[in-house]
C-alpha positions as CSV (number, residue, x, y, z in Angstrom):
1,M,-69.1,-60.5,74.0
2,L,-68.9,-57.1,75.6
3,N,-69.4,-57.0,79.4
4,L,-72.2,-54.6,80.5
5,D,-70.5,-53.7,83.8
6,R,-67.3,-52.8,81.9
7,L,-69.3,-50.7,79.4
8,R,-71.0,-49.0,82.3
9,T,-67.6,-48.2,83.8
10,L,-66.3,-46.8,80.5
11,G,-69.5,-44.7,80.2
12,A,-68.9,-43.4,83.7
13,V,-65.3,-42.3,82.8
14,A,-66.6,-40.6,79.7
15,R,-69.3,-38.7,81.7
16,H,-67.2,-37.8,84.7
17,G,-64.0,-37.0,82.9
18,S,-61.6,-39.0,85.1
19,V,-61.1,-42.4,86.7
20,S,-61.4,-41.0,90.2
21,A,-64.6,-39.2,89.5
22,A,-66.0,-42.2,87.8
23,A,-65.1,-44.3,90.9
24,D,-67.0,-41.8,93.1
25,G,-70.0,-41.9,90.8
26,L,-70.0,-45.7,90.7
27,H,-69.3,-46.1,94.5
28,V,-66.2,-48.2,93.8
29,T,-62.4,-47.8,94.1
30,T,-60.3,-46.2,91.5
31,S,-58.4,-49.5,91.2
32,A,-61.7,-51.3,90.4
33,V,-62.4,-48.8,87.6
34,S,-58.9,-49.2,86.2
35,Q,-59.2,-53.0,86.2
36,Q,-62.5,-52.9,84.4
37,I,-61.1,-50.6,81.7
38,A,-58.1,-52.9,81.3
39,K,-60.3,-55.9,80.9
40,L,-62.5,-54.1,78.4
41,E,-59.4,-53.1,76.4
42,R,-58.3,-56.8,76.3
43,E,-61.8,-57.8,75.1
44,T,-61.9,-55.2,72.3
45,G,-58.2,-55.4,71.4
46,Q,-58.1,-51.5,71.4
47,Q,-56.7,-48.8,73.7
48,L,-59.6,-47.0,75.2
49,L,-57.9,-44.5,77.5
50,A,-54.7,-42.5,77.1
51,K,-52.7,-40.5,79.6
52,N,-53.4,-36.7,79.5
53,G,-51.1,-34.9,81.9
54,R,-51.9,-36.2,85.3
55,G,-55.3,-37.6,84.1
56,V,-56.7,-39.6,81.2
57,R,-58.6,-39.0,78.1
58,L,-60.7,-41.3,75.9
59,T,-59.0,-42.4,72.6
60,D,-61.0,-42.3,69.4
61,A,-61.9,-45.9,70.0
62,G,-62.8,-45.1,73.6
63,R,-65.2,-42.3,72.5
64,L,-66.8,-44.5,69.9
65,L,-67.4,-47.4,72.3
66,A,-68.6,-45.0,75.0
67,D,-71.2,-43.6,72.6
68,H,-72.4,-47.1,71.9
69,A,-72.3,-47.9,75.6
70,T,-74.8,-45.1,76.3
71,R,-77.3,-46.4,73.8
72,I,-76.7,-50.1,74.8
73,L,-77.2,-49.4,78.5
74,S,-80.3,-47.3,77.9
75,Q,-81.8,-50.2,75.9
76,V,-80.8,-52.6,78.7
77,E,-82.5,-50.4,81.3
78,M,-85.6,-50.2,79.2
79,A,-85.6,-54.0,78.9
80,Q,-85.1,-54.4,82.7
81,A,-88.0,-52.0,83.3
82,E,-90.2,-54.0,80.9
83,L,-89.3,-57.2,82.6
84,E,-89.8,-55.7,86.1
85,A,-93.2,-54.4,84.9
86,H,-94.1,-57.7,83.4
87,R,-93.3,-59.4,86.7
88,G,-95.2,-56.7,88.6
89,Q,-92.9,-56.7,91.6
90,A,-90.6,-54.1,93.1
91,M,-87.3,-55.8,93.6
92,G,-83.6,-55.5,93.0
93,E,-81.5,-52.4,93.9
94,L,-82.8,-48.8,93.8
95,R,-80.2,-46.0,94.1
96,L,-81.7,-42.8,95.5
97,G,-80.5,-39.3,96.0
98,A,-81.9,-36.4,98.1
99,F,-80.9,-33.0,99.5
100,P,-80.2,-33.1,103.2
101,T,-83.6,-31.9,104.6
102,A,-85.5,-34.3,102.4
103,A,-83.2,-37.1,103.4
104,R,-84.1,-36.3,107.0
105,G,-87.7,-35.2,106.7
106,L,-89.0,-37.7,104.0
107,F,-86.8,-40.7,103.6
108,P,-86.9,-42.4,107.0
109,A,-90.7,-42.9,106.7
110,A,-90.6,-43.7,102.9
111,L,-87.7,-46.2,103.2
112,A,-89.4,-47.9,106.2
113,T,-92.6,-48.3,104.1
114,L,-90.7,-49.7,101.2
115,R,-88.8,-52.2,103.3
116,A,-92.0,-53.5,104.9
117,A,-93.9,-53.7,101.6
118,Y,-91.2,-54.9,99.3
119,P,-88.6,-57.1,101.2
120,Q,-86.9,-58.0,97.9
121,L,-86.2,-54.3,97.1
122,R,-82.8,-53.0,98.3
123,T,-82.6,-49.2,98.6
124,R,-79.4,-47.1,98.9
125,L,-79.7,-43.4,99.7
126,T,-77.1,-40.7,99.1
127,E,-77.3,-37.0,100.3
128,L,-76.6,-34.7,97.4
129,D,-77.3,-31.1,96.4
130,P,-80.2,-30.8,93.9
131,D,-77.9,-30.0,90.9
132,A,-75.8,-33.1,91.7
133,S,-78.9,-35.2,92.0
134,V,-80.2,-34.1,88.6
135,R,-76.8,-35.0,87.0
136,G,-76.8,-38.3,88.8
137,V,-80.2,-39.3,87.4
138,V,-79.3,-38.1,83.9
139,R,-76.0,-40.1,84.0
140,G,-77.7,-43.2,85.4
141,D,-75.7,-43.1,88.7
142,L,-79.1,-42.7,90.5
143,D,-82.4,-44.3,89.7
144,L,-84.5,-41.7,91.5
145,A,-83.8,-38.4,93.3
146,V,-85.7,-35.9,95.4
147,V,-84.9,-32.4,94.3
148,L,-86.3,-28.9,94.8
149,D,-86.8,-25.6,93.3
150,W,-88.1,-22.3,94.7
151,Y,-91.3,-20.4,94.0
152,N,-89.4,-17.8,92.0
153,R,-86.4,-19.9,90.8
154,P,-87.1,-23.2,88.8
155,L,-84.5,-25.9,88.8
156,P,-83.6,-26.7,85.2
157,L,-84.4,-30.3,84.2
158,A,-82.9,-32.1,81.3
159,E,-85.0,-33.8,78.6
160,G,-85.8,-37.4,79.3
161,L,-86.7,-37.0,82.9
162,A,-90.1,-37.6,84.5
163,K,-91.2,-36.0,87.8
164,T,-93.9,-36.0,90.4
165,P,-94.6,-33.4,93.1
166,L,-94.2,-34.4,96.7
167,L,-95.0,-31.3,98.7
168,D,-94.7,-27.5,98.9
169,D,-92.3,-26.6,101.8
170,P,-92.9,-23.2,103.3
171,A,-89.9,-21.2,104.6
172,D,-89.7,-18.7,107.4
173,V,-87.0,-16.3,108.6
174,A,-85.0,-17.5,111.6
175,M,-83.5,-14.8,113.9
176,P,-82.0,-14.4,117.4
177,S,-84.8,-14.3,120.0
178,D,-83.7,-10.8,121.0
179,H,-84.0,-9.5,117.5
180,P,-86.3,-6.4,117.2
181,L,-88.6,-8.3,114.8
182,A,-88.7,-11.6,116.7
183,G,-92.2,-10.8,118.2
184,R,-93.9,-10.0,114.8
185,R,-96.7,-12.2,113.4
186,S,-95.0,-11.9,110.0
187,V,-92.1,-10.2,108.3
188,E,-90.8,-9.4,104.9
189,L,-87.3,-10.1,103.6
190,E,-86.5,-6.4,103.1
191,D,-87.0,-5.9,106.8
192,F,-83.6,-7.5,107.2
193,A,-81.7,-5.4,104.8
194,D,-79.3,-4.2,107.5
195,D,-78.8,-7.7,109.0
196,E,-76.0,-10.2,108.4
197,W,-77.2,-13.4,106.7
198,I,-76.3,-17.0,107.1
199,S,-76.5,-18.9,103.8
200,W,-76.0,-22.3,102.2
201,P,-72.5,-22.7,100.8
202,Q,-71.5,-20.7,97.7
203,G,-72.2,-22.5,94.4
204,E,-75.2,-24.4,95.7
205,F,-78.6,-24.0,94.2
206,C,-80.1,-22.6,97.4
207,H,-77.3,-20.1,97.9
208,E,-77.8,-18.8,94.4
209,W,-81.6,-18.6,95.1
210,L,-81.0,-16.6,98.3
211,T,-78.8,-14.0,96.8
212,F,-81.1,-13.6,93.8
213,T,-84.2,-13.3,95.9
214,L,-82.7,-10.8,98.4
215,R,-81.4,-8.6,95.5
216,S,-84.8,-8.7,93.9
217,R,-86.2,-7.3,97.2
218,G,-84.0,-4.2,96.7
219,F,-80.8,-4.8,98.8
220,E,-77.4,-6.5,98.5
221,P,-77.2,-9.2,101.2
222,R,-74.3,-9.3,103.6
223,I,-73.5,-13.0,103.8
224,A,-71.6,-13.4,107.1
225,H,-71.5,-17.3,107.4
226,M,-72.2,-20.3,105.1
227,A,-73.3,-23.7,106.4
228,E,-74.8,-26.7,104.6
229,E,-76.9,-28.1,107.5
230,H,-79.9,-26.1,108.8
231,H,-79.1,-27.2,112.3
232,T,-75.7,-25.5,112.0
233,Q,-77.4,-22.4,110.6
234,L,-79.8,-22.4,113.6
235,A,-76.9,-22.8,116.1
236,L,-75.2,-19.8,114.5
237,I,-78.4,-17.8,114.8
238,A,-78.8,-18.8,118.5
239,A,-75.3,-17.3,119.1
240,G,-76.5,-14.0,117.6
241,L,-74.5,-14.2,114.4
242,G,-77.1,-13.5,111.8
243,V,-80.5,-14.4,110.3
244,A,-81.5,-17.0,107.8
245,V,-84.2,-18.4,105.6
246,A,-85.4,-21.6,107.4
247,P,-87.5,-24.1,105.4
248,R,-89.8,-26.3,107.6
249,L,-89.1,-29.7,106.1
250,G,-86.8,-31.7,108.3
251,R,-86.2,-28.6,110.6
252,G,-87.0,-30.3,113.9
253,P,-87.2,-28.4,117.2
254,V,-85.9,-24.8,117.1
255,P,-83.1,-24.4,119.6
256,D,-83.3,-21.9,122.5
257,G,-82.3,-18.4,121.5
258,V,-83.9,-18.6,118.0
259,S,-87.3,-17.2,116.9
260,V,-88.9,-18.2,113.6
261,V,-91.4,-15.8,112.0
262,P,-93.4,-16.5,108.8
263,V,-92.9,-14.3,105.7
264,G,-95.9,-12.3,104.7
265,H,-95.5,-13.0,100.9
266,R,-95.1,-16.8,101.6
267,M,-91.9,-18.3,100.4
268,C,-91.9,-22.0,99.6
269,R,-89.8,-24.7,98.0
270,H,-91.4,-27.1,95.6
271,V,-90.1,-30.6,96.4
272,Y,-90.5,-33.4,93.8
273,A,-89.1,-36.8,92.8
274,I,-87.4,-37.3,89.4
275,W,-86.3,-40.3,87.4
276,R,-85.5,-41.2,83.8
277,V,-88.4,-41.7,81.4
278,D,-86.9,-45.0,80.1
279,A,-87.3,-46.4,83.7
280,D,-90.9,-45.2,84.0
281,R,-92.5,-48.6,84.0
282,R,-90.3,-50.0,86.8
283,P,-92.5,-51.0,89.7
284,S,-89.7,-50.1,92.1
285,I,-89.7,-46.5,90.8
286,R,-93.5,-46.3,91.1
287,A,-93.3,-47.8,94.6
288,A,-90.7,-45.3,95.8
289,A,-92.6,-42.4,94.3
290,D,-95.8,-43.5,96.1
291,A,-93.9,-43.9,99.4
292,L,-92.4,-40.5,99.1
293,R,-95.7,-38.9,98.2
294,A,-97.3,-40.5,101.3
295,A,-94.4,-39.2,103.4
296,G,-94.9,-35.7,101.9
297,R,-98.6,-35.7,102.7
298,S,-97.7,-36.7,106.3
299,V,-95.3,-33.8,106.6
300,A,-97.7,-31.3,105.0
301,D,-100.5,-32.4,107.5
302,C,-98.4,-31.8,110.6
């Protein structure tokens, strides 16, 4: 009898391309992954992984079994979803992902609601960039994720994913308080063509959006600094080191030395939750989506 946990481990190695990356995706040690694969090789009587330079590759038998594992685990997930739906209770473990400002602005209230309403449901949250969250849901490493796209830059979603909108998150321009435009009632992005910009890290979805959007406004942005956290970006602005787009979700109090001015043409991020269609009937998925929608309404009403 093939062990489901070991099939899941083999599937993770196939998806991630290495033992260490599979361990990160499964939140276990590399030793645990190696042990599971070794046990699966003994169960099947076949070599599933082979050395490939400093890494590993799947053998023909490994690829064959990994393909079957994907289908088997999908069927198991659908069966679990049907049983959970039949039982009508949100329970078990729910693995969640979110970009940082959603993790700060939505999840404290949503997770507190879930804990109070469903004491048998265990939630586990991980902060991830939207692209990584989408991959995590597709691969089955996450059950549900909160992701975003921008008004002029949709985030591509793979087939087999369901989604529900949570809120639209307006964004302003943050600048030093002594900036010539700090007293305006509204500004446009092209007003800052000569300024240095503070951006999200290169390669992230929001960094690509920022450069795309500023170029579409007719100028090449001068990116002076890159920081993941909005609080870090605001601290750099307070020191007079540039300007930045500042979404409102999870922003918190603006530090001294920073002025925030709305953009005339209204920029906003669309924030939504995604999950796999084959888990659509799970009460825990529905409960989490409801709690996040309620948290989104609360934020939008502030």
